Backbone bond lengths (Angstrom), bond angles and torsions (degrees), N, CA, C in turn:
res aa  C-N    CA-C-N  psi(-1)  N-CA   C-N-CA  omega(-1)  CA-C   N-CA-C  phi
1 M - - - 1.462 - - 1.536 108.25 -
2 A 1.307 121.27 136.29 1.373 126.87 177.22 1.502 111.47 -147.81
3 S 1.378 115.61 149.74 1.428 119.00 -177.37 1.479 108.64 -75.30
4 A 1.329 114.42 120.15 1.509 120.22 -173.07 1.481 109.13 -78.07
5 P 1.360 117.43 135.80 1.445 123.42 178.87 1.533 108.72 -68.00
6 P 1.348 119.57 155.89 1.425 118.94 -179.76 1.535 112.14 -69.33
7 K 1.354 116.20 138.52 1.439 121.92 175.62 1.464 114.27 -70.77
8 T 1.271 116.68 140.45 1.474 121.80 177.56 1.609 104.82 -87.92
9 Q 1.299 112.03 118.22 1.479 117.22 177.48 1.456 109.10 -102.82
10 P 1.343 113.75 152.31 1.463 117.94 177.78 1.569 110.18 -67.99
11 G 1.326 112.50 134.40 1.430 116.31 179.64 1.544 112.34 76.36
12 A 1.324 117.32 21.54 1.442 120.57 -179.77 1.489 112.57 -72.25
13 S 1.348 120.16 -17.52 1.411 122.59 -178.91 1.547 111.47 -71.16
14 G 1.291 121.38 -15.50 1.422 122.85 -176.35 1.566 110.27 -161.84
15 V 1.285 115.09 155.19 1.444 119.94 173.19 1.513 114.24 -84.86
16 S 1.257 123.47 130.95 1.449 125.98 -178.23 1.551 107.05 -126.62
17 G 1.347 115.92 172.64 1.411 121.28 -177.89 1.533 111.53 -67.36
18 S 1.283 112.70 -32.45 1.540 118.71 -176.20 1.550 111.35 -82.04
19 T 1.300 119.97 -19.18 1.465 122.69 -178.04 1.488 112.46 -99.70
20 Y 1.318 116.92 -37.25 1.503 119.32 -175.40 1.552 107.48 -65.88
21 G 1.341 111.98 126.92 1.459 118.28 177.20 1.503 117.04 84.88
22 A 1.365 113.21 -7.21 1.492 116.01 179.02 1.536 110.80 -70.85
23 V 1.332 114.02 144.92 1.439 118.46 -169.36 1.606 104.69 -124.55
24 R 1.321 114.45 126.22 1.416 122.23 173.32 1.581 106.92 -116.79
25 A 1.381 111.12 113.67 1.482 117.00 -172.45 1.484 112.10 -114.15
26 S 1.374 113.99 146.24 1.469 121.36 174.91 1.479 109.87 -122.39
27 K 1.345 117.75 148.63 1.402 119.05 179.54 1.534 113.16 -108.07
28 A 1.350 114.46 27.70 1.465 120.00 179.89 1.499 111.19 -70.89
29 D 1.274 117.38 146.51 1.475 123.75 177.90 1.504 109.16 -79.34
30 M 1.307 117.32 129.88 1.491 121.04 177.18 1.514 110.55 -131.67
31 W 1.336 110.71 158.72 1.459 118.57 178.32 1.548 110.63 -107.41
32 M 1.311 113.16 143.07 1.499 120.46 173.19 1.475 110.48 -107.12
33 L 1.325 119.00 121.77 1.529 121.08 -174.72 1.539 105.39 -118.75
34 K 1.322 111.94 142.32 1.467 119.69 -179.38 1.622 100.21 -102.02
35 L 1.348 113.38 120.12 1.453 118.23 -172.61 1.573 107.40 -107.00
36 P 1.358 115.43 148.16 1.468 118.49 169.44 1.566 111.17 -58.21
37 K 1.330 114.20 150.97 1.488 121.29 -172.19 1.582 107.39 -59.19
38 A 1.352 114.52 -45.55 1.459 116.04 -173.84 1.530 109.89 -63.07
39 L 1.347 118.26 -42.87 1.497 121.96 -178.74 1.521 109.51 -68.55
40 A 1.353 119.27 -39.57 1.485 120.73 -178.50 1.534 106.74 -67.49
41 T 1.306 120.21 -39.32 1.472 120.00 -179.32 1.544 110.77 -67.20
42 A 1.322 117.40 -41.73 1.501 118.55 177.75 1.493 111.85 -63.01
43 W 1.295 118.66 -42.04 1.548 120.99 179.75 1.489 108.09 -67.13
44 E 1.413 120.35 -39.87 1.440 117.78 -174.31 1.454 112.25 -74.81
45 E 1.400 119.53 -26.62 1.459 120.55 177.96 1.565 112.93 -87.81
46 A 1.277 119.97 -2.82 1.507 123.88 178.95 1.542 107.74 -70.79
47 P 1.289 117.13 141.48 1.443 123.98 177.41 1.556 111.41 -61.02
48 E 1.321 120.02 152.83 1.438 122.70 174.86 1.451 112.36 -58.78
49 G 1.346 116.74 141.01 1.446 122.26 -174.39 1.440 118.03 83.96
50 T 1.339 120.51 -5.70 1.448 124.87 177.88 1.534 111.87 -67.99
51 V 1.328 116.55 136.13 1.474 122.11 172.25 1.485 106.89 -71.97
52 L 1.337 119.04 116.54 1.451 120.76 -176.10 1.528 111.46 -87.49
53 G 1.260 119.50 -33.74 1.491 121.00 178.30 1.453 113.18 172.57
54 T 1.354 118.92 -165.91 1.446 127.69 -179.38 1.451 109.60 -126.94
55 L 1.382 117.30 133.28 1.439 124.79 174.32 1.517 106.48 -103.71
56 T 1.373 112.21 122.45 1.499 117.75 -177.28 1.518 111.51 -119.68
57 F 1.306 118.07 131.58 1.394 124.63 174.81 1.528 110.89 -101.29
58 T 1.352 118.63 121.41 1.410 120.60 -177.48 1.509 108.51 -112.24
59 K 1.352 115.57 126.13 1.434 122.89 -179.12 1.524 110.03 -77.73
60 G 1.333 115.72 136.18 1.415 117.51 178.17 1.433 114.83 -98.65
61 G 1.394 118.81 -179.03 1.509 122.18 176.39 1.449 109.15 -86.67
62 G 1.334 112.35 -141.39 1.465 123.88 -177.79 1.524 112.77 74.16
63 T 1.297 118.26 33.22 1.450 119.80 176.08 1.539 114.33 -73.18
64 T 1.293 114.89 156.93 1.506 120.81 178.53 1.468 112.26 -116.01
65 G 1.313 119.98 164.68 1.468 123.25 173.90 1.564 108.00 91.20
66 P 1.313 115.30 -155.11 1.485 119.97 -175.48 1.497 114.78 -63.64
67 Q 1.319 121.61 -23.48 1.387 125.33 179.58 1.546 110.60 -75.74
68 A 1.330 119.03 -25.78 1.411 122.50 178.54 1.617 107.83 -71.79
69 K 1.282 120.31 -29.00 1.477 123.04 -177.04 1.526 106.56 -74.30
70 R 1.320 121.92 -28.22 1.434 120.65 -177.06 1.514 114.00 -86.49
71 Q 1.376 117.05 1.16 1.430 121.66 172.38 1.464 110.75 -74.46
72 K 1.411 116.03 147.55 1.377 119.11 -179.37 1.529 113.12 -66.72
73 T 1.255 119.93 141.19 1.477 120.64 178.02 1.550 112.38 -70.75
74 G 1.371 111.41 133.08 1.451 120.99 -177.77 1.515 116.24 79.04
75 A 1.370 117.51 3.91 1.427 118.69 171.43 1.524 115.25 -85.31
76 A 1.359 122.75 117.57 1.384 120.32 -174.79 1.544 111.60 -72.66
77 P 1.291 118.06 130.25 1.434 120.77 -176.85 1.531 107.98 -67.31
78 A 1.451 113.39 140.81 1.429 121.47 179.94 1.563 108.27 -71.21
79 S 1.347 119.03 143.09 1.444 119.73 175.58 1.417 112.14 -90.00
80 S 1.308 115.59 153.92 1.522 123.76 178.71 1.581 106.62 -70.31
81 K 1.294 114.02 146.27 1.439 118.99 175.85 1.507 112.12 -156.33
82 I 1.289 113.85 160.16 1.457 122.70 174.10 1.509 107.56 -120.77
83 S 1.315 115.54 127.75 1.425 118.36 -174.83 1.562 110.61 -126.90
84 I 1.333 118.59 159.38 1.464 122.95 176.44 1.516 105.33 -126.01
85 S 1.306 115.75 129.01 1.444 123.48 172.32 1.539 111.86 -112.70
86 V 1.277 113.12 119.28 1.556 115.87 -177.77 1.470 108.35 -71.19
87 D 1.350 113.58 144.81 1.524 118.85 178.93 1.491 110.90 -62.40
88 P 1.338 117.52 143.27 1.431 123.90 -179.16 1.555 113.03 -57.08
89 T 1.214 116.51 -34.70 1.489 122.67 179.91 1.476 110.63 -58.65
90 L 1.353 119.00 -44.80 1.478 121.54 -178.30 1.562 107.63 -78.57
91 A 1.384 119.01 -29.41 1.417 119.74 176.86 1.532 114.91 -64.20
92 E 1.390 112.76 -35.21 1.499 116.30 -178.87 1.503 108.55 -75.60
93 A 1.349 120.00 -28.05 1.538 119.35 -179.30 1.500 109.60 -71.79
94 Q 1.348 121.01 -25.60 1.487 119.55 -174.93 1.531 105.12 -137.09
95 A 1.312 115.26 108.24 1.478 127.06 -174.01 1.462 111.51 -64.93
96 D 1.342 123.26 -31.99 1.423 124.82 -174.44 1.511 112.91 -100.90
97 L 1.335 116.84 17.53 1.482 119.78 -178.51 1.569 108.58 -96.68
98 P 1.309 115.87 115.46 1.541 117.60 178.10 1.478 105.69 -58.75
99 V 1.397 116.37 152.44 1.380 121.52 -173.69 1.562 110.36 -119.65
100 E 1.342 119.38 -6.54 1.436 122.31 -176.70 1.585 107.87 -122.08
101 Y 1.293 112.63 125.64 1.513 117.36 -179.33 1.579 106.51 -135.94
102 T 1.358 111.79 153.64 1.406 118.75 170.61 1.490 112.73 -126.25
103 L 1.328 119.94 145.87 1.455 125.08 -178.31 1.552 108.29 -84.79
104 E 1.293 112.60 120.85 1.509 120.00 -177.83 1.541 107.87 -114.21
105 A 1.259 117.04 168.58 1.474 127.52 175.27 1.488 111.99 47.44
106 M 1.396 113.69 44.46 1.484 119.34 176.69 1.570 109.26 -65.81
107 T 1.276 114.67 128.27 1.492 118.94 -179.72 1.529 110.59 -146.06
108 K 1.405 115.32 154.12 1.437 119.28 174.18 1.498 109.18 -91.93
109 K 1.319 119.28 -4.84 1.523 121.82 -173.30 1.557 103.72 -81.81
110 T 1.265 115.22 125.39 1.460 121.77 175.20 1.563 110.76 -125.29
111 P 1.284 117.76 147.61 1.470 122.01 177.39 1.496 113.11 -70.63
112 G 1.358 114.18 73.51 1.469 118.20 -174.43 1.488 112.37 90.74
113 I 1.348 114.08 -166.25 1.457 119.95 175.77 1.529 108.84 -98.42
114 L 1.299 113.60 119.49 1.491 119.84 -177.99 1.546 111.40 -108.49
115 H 1.303 115.00 136.23 1.485 121.46 -179.30 1.477 110.16 -127.76
116 P 1.370 124.51 106.49 1.425 124.45 175.58 1.523 109.24 -68.25
117 F 1.254 119.83 135.88 1.494 120.72 -176.56 1.570 109.99 -141.70
118 T 1.294 116.31 163.26 1.454 122.21 178.09 1.537 105.79 -134.68
119 R 1.381 117.56 131.09 1.401 125.55 173.65 1.459 108.82 -91.44
120 N 1.321 116.17 117.10 1.512 119.38 -175.99 1.531 113.19 -84.30
121 A 1.267 116.49 172.22 1.527 120.70 -176.49 1.535 109.05 -66.53
122 D 1.253 119.88 -28.50 1.484 123.71 -173.79 1.610 108.72 -82.35
123 G 1.330 118.87 -0.52 1.422 116.78 -177.63 1.525 115.24 97.06
124 S 1.304 118.06 -13.35 1.434 122.78 -178.25 1.478 108.14 -79.33
125 V 1.437 116.36 158.41 1.427 122.33 175.44 1.562 110.40 -118.77
126 E 1.267 115.44 135.22 1.452 119.59 179.39 1.537 109.59 -116.27
127 I 1.293 115.18 117.32 1.476 123.21 179.16 1.500 111.14 -91.58
128 H 1.303 120.41 112.05 1.486 122.95 -166.76 1.574 111.12 -78.40
129 G 1.241 118.31 -23.40 1.458 120.90 178.60 1.519 114.72 160.16
130 I 1.296 118.78 -156.19 1.473 121.75 180.00 1.521 107.58 -125.58
131 I 1.353 114.37 136.96 1.441 122.16 -179.54 1.493 106.46 -71.15
132 S 1.366 117.98 120.37 1.475 119.97 -179.14 1.526 107.67 -112.62
133 R 1.240 126.64 -17.53 1.436 128.63 -178.19 1.524 109.32 -145.73
134 T 1.360 115.49 149.62 1.441 120.58 171.12 1.525 108.70 -130.45
135 A 1.352 114.69 152.80 1.419 119.48 179.96 1.559 107.44 -158.08
136 S 1.317 112.54 168.33 1.474 121.25 -178.77 1.485 109.71 -123.15
137 A 1.316 118.75 124.13 1.442 123.01 178.23 1.547 109.13 -85.78
138 Q 1.301 112.59 128.42 1.483 122.60 -178.21 1.505 110.44 -123.78
139 V 1.379 114.12 150.31 1.457 115.25 176.09 1.532 110.41 -65.76
140 A 1.365 116.05 132.97 1.431 124.84 179.17 1.525 108.55 -67.34
141 S 1.340 113.85 129.27 1.465 119.77 -179.35 1.534 111.10 -105.44
142 G 1.274 119.62 173.59 1.436 125.98 179.81 1.489 114.30 -62.47
143 N 1.318 117.74 -20.10 1.452 121.53 179.88 1.493 113.72 -85.86
144 S 1.338 118.57 -4.77 1.472 119.11 179.54 1.546 108.76 -75.16
145 N 1.269 116.50 158.73 1.414 125.44 -177.90 1.590 109.55 -79.61
146 A 1.237 113.57 66.89 1.537 118.54 -177.81 1.491 109.77 -93.49
147 T 1.331 115.27 147.79 1.433 118.59 -178.04 1.569 106.84 -89.73
148 N 1.304 118.55 -21.57 1.420 119.78 176.59 1.564 112.82 -116.71
149 N 1.322 112.44 96.62 1.442 119.44 -176.17 1.545 111.92 -66.45
150 G 1.276 118.85 -25.42 1.399 122.41 179.01 1.564 110.96 -68.38
151 A 1.319 114.57 -39.08 1.494 118.68 179.82 1.522 106.61 -69.59
152 I 1.311 119.87 -37.20 1.436 121.43 179.95 1.542 108.76 -65.88
153 D 1.299 118.09 -44.15 1.497 120.50 177.82 1.584 111.06 -60.80
154 A 1.314 116.85 -43.55 1.473 118.09 175.28 1.535 113.02 -63.41
155 N 1.412 112.73 -35.29 1.500 112.28 -179.44 1.560 109.11 -69.96
156 T 1.384 117.25 -37.47 1.447 120.57 175.42 1.540 113.81 -57.88
157 A 1.288 113.49 -38.15 1.545 118.62 -179.41 1.579 105.82 -68.64
158 R 1.304 116.40 -40.96 1.454 116.10 179.97 1.522 110.76 -64.65
159 Y 1.297 117.69 -39.98 1.453 122.59 178.04 1.509 112.60 -60.62
160 R 1.312 117.30 -42.32 1.458 122.06 -179.27 1.500 108.87 -65.79
161 T 1.328 117.28 -38.42 1.464 118.29 176.34 1.442 114.42 -65.70
162 L 1.355 115.51 -36.34 1.504 119.33 175.51 1.502 111.95 -63.30
163 L 1.366 117.56 -40.43 1.473 121.64 -177.10 1.649 104.78 -69.85
164 K 1.331 115.72 -43.08 1.454 116.37 -179.22 1.533 111.29 -61.25
165 N 1.371 120.45 -40.71 1.396 121.96 -177.81 1.505 110.37 -69.37
166 R 1.390 116.81 -39.05 1.433 123.24 178.27 1.490 110.84 -61.83
167 L 1.305 116.47 -38.57 1.508 120.76 -178.72 1.575 109.94 -68.78
168 L 1.368 114.44 -38.91 1.441 117.62 178.62 1.534 113.59 -68.32
169 E 1.265 113.15 -31.38 1.496 116.38 178.88 1.542 113.65 -71.94
170 T 1.325 114.61 -30.76 1.507 119.49 -177.29 1.487 111.89 -90.35
171 T 1.373 119.67 -22.64 1.438 118.69 -175.92 1.426 114.58 -102.37
172 V 1.361 119.38 -30.10 1.478 125.91 -178.65 1.403 106.87 -84.87
173 N 1.360 121.83 109.15 1.478 126.26 -177.28 1.532 105.78 -129.64
174 S 1.272 115.25 126.23 1.516 123.22 -176.73 1.608 106.98 -69.75
175 K 1.315 119.21 -21.65 1.418 119.19 177.99 1.487 119.04 -74.78
176 R 1.335 111.59 -14.09 1.493 116.60 177.35 1.515 111.98 -80.87
177 F 1.294 119.28 148.17 1.388 123.79 179.46 1.431 112.32 -151.46
178 V 1.326 121.52 160.45 1.465 123.77 -178.88 1.632 100.78 -103.14
179 Q 1.367 110.00 128.53 1.439 116.05 -178.96 1.557 107.79 -83.36
180 P 1.332 117.84 146.97 1.469 118.58 -177.13 1.595 108.65 -75.32
181 G 1.232 116.26 154.02 1.445 122.01 -178.12 1.509 110.01 -78.91
182 G 1.315 116.16 173.46 1.440 122.79 178.42 1.536 114.65 116.76
183 I 1.274 115.56 159.19 1.511 118.17 -169.44 1.649 106.73 -70.31
184 D 1.323 116.28 -37.10 1.428 116.08 -173.42 1.515 113.51 -95.24
185 A 1.425 114.89 2.88 1.421 118.38 -171.85 1.550 110.79 -80.87
186 A 1.399 116.31 -41.62 1.494 120.72 -177.08 1.524 111.00 -101.06
187 P 1.276 118.89 114.69 1.514 116.84 175.92 1.502 114.02 -63.42
188 A 1.309 119.08 154.40 1.430 121.77 -176.86 1.529 108.58 -109.58
189 G 1.340 117.87 163.93 1.468 125.35 174.73 1.516 106.91 80.87
190 P 1.382 111.62 -148.00 1.463 119.65 -173.44 1.543 114.08 -59.40
191 S 1.312 118.57 -35.71 1.399 122.00 -175.56 1.536 107.32 -67.24
192 K 1.360 119.87 -32.47 1.435 117.22 -179.93 1.561 109.58 -72.26
193 A 1.361 115.74 -34.03 1.431 116.12 177.13 1.533 110.31 -68.46
194 A 1.392 116.90 -31.38 1.475 118.31 178.15 1.517 110.32 -66.50
195 T 1.328 115.41 -41.52 1.472 120.80 178.23 1.527 113.65 -59.54
196 A 1.382 113.15 -41.79 1.455 115.99 175.43 1.415 115.89 -66.75
197 A 1.405 119.29 -36.67 1.435 124.25 175.49 1.528 109.73 -62.81
198 A 1.364 119.85 -38.66 1.434 119.70 -174.56 1.557 106.47 -75.50
199 S 1.320 118.10 -32.49 1.484 116.09 -176.40 1.555 111.67 -77.88
200 L 1.379 115.16 -28.69 1.419 117.78 179.71 1.560 114.05 -77.15
201 G 1.375 114.87 -33.23 1.435 122.74 -178.89 1.550 109.26 70.00
202 K 1.286 115.56 -136.33 1.458 122.91 -174.74 1.478 109.78 -83.00
203 G 1.366 117.59 171.60 1.445 121.35 174.92 1.500 109.83 102.22
204 F 1.397 114.56 179.27 1.407 120.44 -177.78 1.516 114.69 -58.88
205 G 1.356 118.56 -42.16 1.418 120.78 176.69 1.490 114.81 -62.47
206 G 1.334 118.55 -41.74 1.406 119.93 172.93 1.506 116.88 -60.00
207 S 1.343 110.79 -39.38 1.602 115.90 177.31 1.535 109.87 -61.17
208 V 1.281 114.55 -44.89 1.539 116.12 179.58 1.517 112.95 -65.88
209 A 1.299 118.67 -34.80 1.437 120.84 179.72 1.562 107.90 -73.81
210 R 1.236 120.48 -39.42 1.502 121.56 177.09 1.534 110.85 -65.23
211 F 1.369 118.61 -35.33 1.474 121.38 -179.26 1.487 104.81 -68.82
212 G 1.325 120.94 -44.48 1.450 122.55 178.38 1.467 114.28 -59.79
213 K 1.357 113.12 -42.55 1.545 118.37 176.59 1.521 111.90 -57.17
214 N 1.384 117.19 -49.40 1.388 122.18 -179.44 1.529 115.19 -59.40
215 M 1.350 114.60 -38.27 1.454 122.40 176.45 1.558 110.41 -64.88
216 L 1.315 115.99 -45.88 1.511 118.85 -178.48 1.520 106.59 -68.10
217 D 1.309 121.58 -40.41 1.477 121.99 177.91 1.464 111.54 -59.42
218 A 1.356 115.65 -44.16 1.432 116.54 179.54 1.532 116.28 -63.73
219 Q 1.369 113.18 -36.27 1.475 119.23 176.44 1.559 108.48 -64.09
220 Q 1.300 118.20 -45.43 1.452 120.64 -178.52 1.513 111.15 -63.75
221 R 1.331 121.19 -40.82 1.421 124.58 178.88 1.557 108.05 -67.86
222 S 1.352 117.85 -36.28 1.494 116.62 -179.88 1.482 113.80 -66.34
223 K 1.332 116.42 -32.48 1.502 120.63 -177.40 1.545 109.36 -65.98
224 T 1.359 116.92 -31.95 1.476 119.52 177.92 1.474 118.20 -82.41
225 M 1.342 112.85 -4.80 1.441 121.10 -176.75 1.525 118.37 -115.96
226 V 1.445 109.43 1.01 1.515 111.72 -176.32 1.507 107.08 -73.61
227 I 1.404 110.11 136.07 1.440 121.48 172.02 1.500 111.64 -77.29
228 E 1.284 115.46 134.24 1.489 119.79 -175.73 1.569 110.84 -53.18
229 G 1.309 112.80 127.92 1.490 115.45 178.08 1.508 117.55 86.69
230 S 1.400 116.16 -7.67 1.477 119.81 -173.42 1.506 113.61 -101.59
231 F 1.381 115.56 -6.79 1.487 116.23 -176.33 1.536 109.51 -86.17
232 T 1.282 118.79 -28.08 1.427 121.10 178.47 1.543 112.75 -120.00
233 G 1.316 115.78 151.03 1.435 120.25 -176.61 1.511 113.16 133.26
234 P 1.300 115.53 179.40 1.494 115.64 -179.71 1.531 114.84 -66.08
235 P 1.273 119.85 166.20 1.454 121.52 174.95 1.473 113.36 -63.59
236 I 1.355 117.01 144.85 1.496 122.19 179.92 1.460 106.81 -82.29
237 I 1.404 114.93 121.93 1.443 121.59 -175.25 1.466 106.20 -121.23
238 G 1.408 114.68 141.85 1.421 118.61 176.89 1.515 113.40 98.25
239 M 1.354 114.05 138.03 1.505 118.20 -178.89 1.462 115.26 -59.39
240 D 1.333 115.69 -40.10 1.519 119.40 -178.05 1.446 109.71 -66.97
241 A 1.440 120.53 -43.01 1.418 119.96 177.91 1.525 113.71 -63.01
242 V 1.349 115.59 -36.29 1.454 119.67 -178.09 1.527 106.81 -70.09
243 R 1.396 116.57 -42.57 1.436 119.47 178.30 1.546 113.42 -57.07
244 S 1.342 114.99 -44.25 1.485 120.33 -175.28 1.601 107.52 -67.83
245 T 1.344 116.13 -40.52 1.483 119.07 -179.72 1.517 110.32 -63.67
246 L 1.384 117.82 -43.18 1.432 120.05 -179.61 1.589 112.72 -64.82
247 F 1.368 114.86 -36.06 1.452 115.87 171.72 1.510 113.34 -57.10
248 Q 1.298 116.97 -42.28 1.467 122.97 -179.18 1.535 112.00 -61.14
249 Y 1.337 113.12 -37.85 1.465 119.29 179.70 1.567 110.14 -71.52
250 F 1.324 114.38 -48.79 1.455 118.73 176.44 1.503 114.82 -60.20
251 S 1.362 119.11 -19.70 1.407 120.87 172.60 1.500 113.76 -71.75
252 K 1.331 115.84 -23.75 1.482 121.75 177.24 1.519 112.01 -88.98
253 R 1.294 116.28 -30.85 1.484 116.73 177.86 1.537 107.73 -153.32
254 Q 1.312 116.31 149.47 1.501 119.66 -170.64 1.480 111.06 -85.80
255 I 1.361 121.92 -26.93 1.419 123.25 -178.31 1.483 111.72 -124.66
256 W 1.322 117.32 134.25 1.471 125.71 -177.79 1.564 109.42 -140.38
257 S 1.309 110.38 152.32 1.502 115.84 165.10 1.462 108.79 -105.06
258 V 1.330 118.31 159.95 1.446 122.39 -179.93 1.542 114.19 -59.47
259 K 1.272 114.67 -37.44 1.465 117.43 177.32 1.451 113.58 -67.43
260 E 1.307 116.69 -40.44 1.516 118.49 175.19 1.528 111.19 -64.22
261 L 1.226 118.24 -43.84 1.569 119.52 175.54 1.489 112.41 -58.53
262 R 1.279 119.58 -43.48 1.429 120.15 176.52 1.606 117.21 -66.95
263 L 1.381 110.66 -35.65 1.391 115.83 172.61 1.566 113.55 -68.23
264 A 1.321 113.92 -42.07 1.490 114.84 175.68 1.480 117.31 -64.63
265 S 1.279 115.07 -24.43 1.547 120.70 178.14 1.559 111.68 -90.61
266 G 1.319 116.13 1.54 1.421 116.08 -177.45 1.487 113.05 71.08
267 G 1.372 116.06 27.07 1.491 118.43 -179.60 1.523 114.63 77.64
268 R 1.354 119.97 6.75 1.421 124.17 -176.07 1.508 113.67 -81.47
269 L 1.349 118.52 -18.90 1.431 124.74 175.28 1.499 111.90 -80.80
270 P 1.250 118.53 118.62 1.564 117.38 179.89 1.545 108.37 -73.16
271 E 1.350 114.46 138.52 1.450 118.23 -171.71 1.535 111.28 -66.80
272 K 1.378 120.23 -42.09 1.475 123.25 -175.39 1.496 107.46 -61.40
273 E 1.311 116.35 -57.19 1.486 118.37 -174.06 1.620 110.70 -66.50
274 T 1.334 116.54 -30.58 1.444 118.21 173.44 1.484 114.42 -61.23
275 R 1.359 117.03 -40.66 1.440 121.90 -179.43 1.562 110.23 -69.36
276 E 1.320 115.61 -40.33 1.529 121.53 177.65 1.482 109.46 -61.42
277 V 1.261 121.66 -43.77 1.508 122.62 -178.29 1.481 110.29 -71.49
278 L 1.395 116.89 -37.89 1.448 119.28 179.21 1.563 110.97 -65.30
279 R 1.291 118.36 -34.12 1.436 117.82 177.64 1.541 114.25 -61.83
280 D 1.392 113.99 -24.92 1.406 120.32 177.93 1.478 117.54 -85.90
281 I 1.344 115.88 -37.15 1.496 121.30 -171.77 1.602 114.51 -104.95
282 A 1.363 113.38 -12.77 1.483 115.90 -172.50 1.497 108.94 -134.58
283 D 1.289 115.55 162.90 1.440 127.00 178.04 1.565 108.55 -104.56
284 Y 1.347 116.13 135.80 1.459 121.65 -178.14 1.545 110.25 -93.70
285 H 1.343 116.48 131.98 1.485 122.09 178.97 1.574 106.78 -94.16
286 R 1.301 116.15 114.43 1.487 119.04 179.38 1.575 109.90 -91.65
287 I 1.338 116.09 -24.58 1.487 117.65 178.92 1.493 106.43 -135.08
288 G 1.342 113.26 175.16 1.512 120.86 174.36 1.525 113.21 91.23
289 G 1.249 115.90 -168.00 1.493 120.59 -172.54 1.512 114.42 -71.71
290 H 1.394 113.34 -19.82 1.530 120.47 177.46 1.535 108.62 -107.78
291 K 1.266 120.26 39.08 1.437 122.78 -178.23 1.477 108.17 -60.99
292 N 1.333 115.74 142.86 1.497 123.76 178.80 1.559 113.68 65.00
293 C 1.322 117.04 17.59 1.447 120.22 179.23 1.576 110.14 -117.28
294 W 1.373 112.25 163.69 1.454 120.41 178.15 1.447 112.62 -111.65
295 E 1.390 114.63 141.15 1.526 117.98 179.79 1.519 107.12 -125.72
296 L 1.331 117.05 129.54 1.485 119.69 -175.51 1.504 108.67 -61.04
297 K 1.344 111.74 140.90 1.476 117.91 178.03 1.452 108.73 -68.75
298 T 1.413 111.90 156.76 1.474 117.72 -176.28 1.551 113.63 -62.86
299 E 1.346 114.68 -39.85 1.517 117.65 -177.47 1.546 109.61 -67.28
300 Y 1.253 123.49 -15.25 1.479 123.17 -178.95 1.526 114.53 -104.95
301 R 1.296 116.72 -0.17 1.442 120.22 -176.15 1.604 108.58 -70.54
302 S 1.379 119.76 -35.17 1.412 120.25 178.52 1.589 108.42 -67.01
303 A 1.339 115.25 -34.81 1.460 116.12 -179.97 1.498 111.35 -69.72
304 A 1.370 122.77 -36.27 1.369 125.75 172.69 1.510 110.89 -58.41
305 A 1.374 119.46 -44.92 1.376 120.84 -179.14 1.532 114.57 -66.11
306 S 1.349 115.49 -38.20 1.497 120.05 176.45 1.543 108.41 -66.98
307 S 1.328 117.56 -35.66 1.445 119.20 178.66 1.540 113.74 -61.60
308 A 1.404 113.40 -40.03 1.401 119.47 177.96 1.524 112.62 -68.52
309 E 1.427 118.23 -37.16 1.410 120.40 175.33 1.542 110.88 -65.00
310 D 1.299 118.40 -41.72 1.520 119.45 177.85 1.454 109.50 -61.98
311 K 1.310 121.21 -41.19 1.505 121.92 177.40 1.471 111.24 -60.65
312 T 1.356 116.92 -45.36 1.474 121.93 -179.53 1.572 110.50 -61.13
313 A 1.401 114.03 -45.79 1.494 116.56 178.60 1.530 113.35 -61.42
314 A 1.387 115.03 -44.65 1.427 116.48 178.12 1.526 114.65 -58.45
315 S 1.385 116.12 -35.44 1.471 119.65 -179.48 1.551 107.25 -67.96
316 A 1.379 116.30 -38.85 1.465 119.77 -178.52 1.497 109.70 -65.70
317 D 1.265 117.72 -39.74 1.555 121.22 -179.56 1.522 107.16 -63.10
318 D 1.303 118.95 -40.06 1.530 119.51 -179.29 1.535 108.79 -66.45
C-alpha cells in the first residue's frame, strides 16, 4: 500500500464550462476501513509516494473432503485473517506506533450505497467505485495466529507505550493546582465553584463544576430577591394566587426564569400553573442575553407596581 500521487487531469490549471461538474464514475468494488487514530494520523502526514504498509491475506484451515483426513488429529485449524503491517520507515519515525493490525468485523452490510469520490482542481468529480465491504483495523494482540511471535510481542510493547503516552497527555494538565489548606485559603460558595471550574477546564469534570456554580449562583440570587413571607408557607394553589404572586416578583425585577421564580418562592409556585400564567402576562426570550427568561409585558407593569404597593400597605397595617 502506498499513498498515490495526485492524477494530472486535462484542464486542471483552470475551471472551464466543460470540466466543471463533469463526473467520471467507476464501478470498482472498494473497501472502507476504520483505522485507529494514531495509524490514520501517521498515514495522513506521510509524504506523497511513501510506502504505507503491506496488506496480507492468510488462508485458514477447515478444509473438507480427502484433505481433511490427512490433517493431524488434534491440531486446531488456523483461521483465515487479513492483516496490515506498517512499513518500517514509518515505524522508525514514531516509536509508539503499533505496526501490526488485523481487520475485524468484516461485513458486506453498508449503511446505504457509498461512493468515495475526489473533486479535482478543474471542477470535475471522480467517483472511484462502490463500497462493497467495511471492516475495522485493530492492533494485533498476542492471541492472534501470527507466525512471528516476536513481532507481536514488540507490537504489544509499542501499543502499551502509546496508551501510556495518551494517558499522560489527558491527565497531566498544567492548569491544575493544589490549593493550600487553611480556613481562609479556600473561598466558599459560588466563588469556590468558579475556582473549581477554572482549574478543571474543559471536559466532563469542568461541566459538572460549571453546573454546580450556576446552581449556587442561582441560590444566592434568590436569597436577595425573596419577598417577605413568601419563602415559607403552604403551596400556592389556584391560577389567581399564582398570578398575584408573579406580579409581586415582577415588581422586584423585570426579567425572571421559571427556575429562579420557584427558587425565590421556596418551591411553593407550581411549575405547570406558573408557565401558563407567564404565557399570558410575560414575553419569552428565545435568544439574546436573557435567553430562556420571561419579561413582564408592558401593559401589566402598572399592575405589578400596584401589587407591590398593596403588599407594602398591608405590611404597614400589621
